[in-house]
C-alpha positions in Angstrom: 39.7 20.4 -14.5 38.9 17.0 -13.6 36.2 15.5 -15.7 34.3 12.1 -15.8 32.7 10.6 -18.4 29.7 8.2 -17.4 29.1 6.1 -20.8 25.3 5.1 -20.3 26.0 3.4 -23.9 24.3 4.7 -27.0 22.7 2.8 -29.9 22.4 4.2 -32.9 23.1 3.5 -36.5 26.8 3.0 -36.8 27.5 4.2 -33.4 28.9 1.1 -31.8 28.2 1.8 -28.1 26.8 -1.0 -27.0 29.5 -3.0 -25.1 31.5 -5.1 -26.3 32.1 -2.2 -28.3 33.4 1.6 -26.8 31.3 4.1 -28.5 32.3 6.8 -30.7 31.1 9.7 -28.1 33.4 8.7 -25.0 36.2 8.2 -27.4 36.2 11.3 -28.6 35.1 13.5 -25.5 38.1 11.6 -24.0 40.4 12.6 -26.7 39.5 16.5 -27.0 39.6 16.6 -22.9 43.2 15.1 -22.9 44.4 17.1 -25.7 43.0 20.2 -23.9 44.9 19.2 -20.8 42.4 18.0 -18.5 42.2 14.9 -16.0 39.6 12.4 -17.6 38.0 9.3 -15.9 35.8 6.8 -17.7 33.0 4.9 -16.2 30.1 2.8 -17.2 26.4 2.9 -16.2 27.5 -0.7 -14.6 29.6 1.1 -12.3 27.3 3.5 -11.2 24.3 0.9 -10.9 27.0 -1.4 -8.8 27.9 1.6 -6.5 24.1 2.9 -6.2 21.6 0.0 -6.9 23.3 -3.0 -5.1 26.0 -1.2 -2.5 28.9 -2.4 -4.2 27.8 -6.1 -3.9 27.8 -7.8 -7.7 24.5 -9.6 -8.1 25.1 -12.9 -9.7 23.0 -13.8 -12.6 19.8 -16.1 -12.1 19.6 -19.5 -13.3 17.8 -17.9 -16.4 20.5 -15.6 -17.3 24.0 -16.6 -18.1 25.3 -13.0 -17.1 23.7 -10.1 -15.1 23.6 -7.4 -18.1 23.1 -4.6 -15.6 26.8 -5.0 -14.1 28.5 -6.7 -16.6 30.8 -4.0 -17.7 32.5 -2.5 -15.0 35.9 -0.8 -14.7 38.7 -0.8 -12.6 37.7 2.2 -11.0 36.1 3.4 -7.3 33.0 4.8 -8.7 32.1 6.9 -5.5 35.9 8.1 -5.1 36.1 9.1 -8.9 32.8 11.3 -8.6 33.8 12.7 -5.4 36.7 14.1 -7.5 34.6 15.0 -10.4 34.1 18.9 -11.4 32.2 18.1 -14.6 30.6 14.7 -15.5 29.7 14.2 -19.2 26.7 11.9 -18.9 26.8 9.9 -22.5 23.4 8.4 -23.4 20.8 7.8 -25.7 19.2 5.2 -27.8 17.9 5.3 -31.2 17.6 2.1 -32.8 15.6 -1.0 -31.0 17.7 -3.9 -30.1 17.9 -6.9 -27.9 21.1 -6.7 -25.6 23.3 -9.3 -24.5 25.9 -8.2 -22.6 24.7 -4.7 -21.5 21.7 -2.6 -20.8 22.1 1.2 -21.7 21.0 3.7 -19.3 17.7 5.6 -19.9 17.2 9.3 -18.4 14.2 7.5 -16.0 17.2 5.2 -14.5 19.8 7.8 -14.4 18.6 11.2 -13.5 17.6 9.5 -9.6 21.8 7.8 -9.6 22.8 11.2 -10.1 21.0 13.4 -8.2 23.3 13.6 -4.9 26.2 13.8 -7.3 27.6 17.4 -6.5 29.4 18.5 -9.7 28.0 20.3 -13.1 26.4 17.5 -15.3 26.5 17.9 -18.8 24.3 15.6 -20.9 25.4 14.4 -24.4 24.9 11.5 -26.8 21.6 10.7 -29.0 19.5 11.5 -26.1 20.0 15.3 -27.0 17.5 14.8 -29.7 15.4 12.4 -27.3 15.6 8.6 -26.5 13.8 5.8 -25.8 14.8 2.0 -25.0 12.2 0.4 -27.4 11.5 1.5 -31.1 8.3 3.1 -32.0 7.4 5.0 -28.5 7.7 8.4 -27.5 10.9 9.9 -27.0 11.7 10.2 -23.2 12.8 14.1 -22.4 12.0 13.9 -18.8 14.9 14.5 -16.4 16.8 17.1 -18.7 16.2 19.8 -16.0 18.5 17.9 -13.4 21.5 18.7 -16.1 23.3 21.9 -16.1 24.0 21.9 -19.6 23.1 19.6 -22.7 25.5 19.5 -25.1 25.8 18.1 -28.3 29.3 16.7 -28.8 28.1 14.9 -31.9 30.9 14.8 -35.2 30.2 17.5 -38.0 31.9 16.9 -41.1 34.1 20.2 -41.1 35.7 18.4 -38.1 36.4 15.0 -39.9 39.8 16.1 -40.9 40.8 17.1 -37.6 39.7 14.0 -36.3 41.9 11.8 -38.9 45.0 13.8 -37.7 
């Protein structure tokens, strides 16, 4: 099966999901799917933004900013082709701790749902967003948009799996 992991970056205690780090969710999910023999591609929210919002044209940062953190962390993939071949899209998303982002901006449900609306494949939501998410701390959790996903799945690592992961 053709899977694509869409990393919208996570930010949670000990998650290391905001670039320049690759979070635990995409690493473990990629490994699990490869072990099962699937074809797996990886995209970032920056790839999706560049394709959908900027029509593939990389917007240069303004004089006030050193980098455009909306499209800074791109992969070498052709986003449109990858998503056209995707049978199942695993969207990793969610922020649980407030932060100031210098090299990336995590995706939110409010942003991602409209960007994925016309993508034809099974869509699975995972990451901290499964429990609710919000880009700013101390706010009500964002949950609007769950209905756009075919499945909401908690791929969180459990204690009984630690031995298997360490192998």
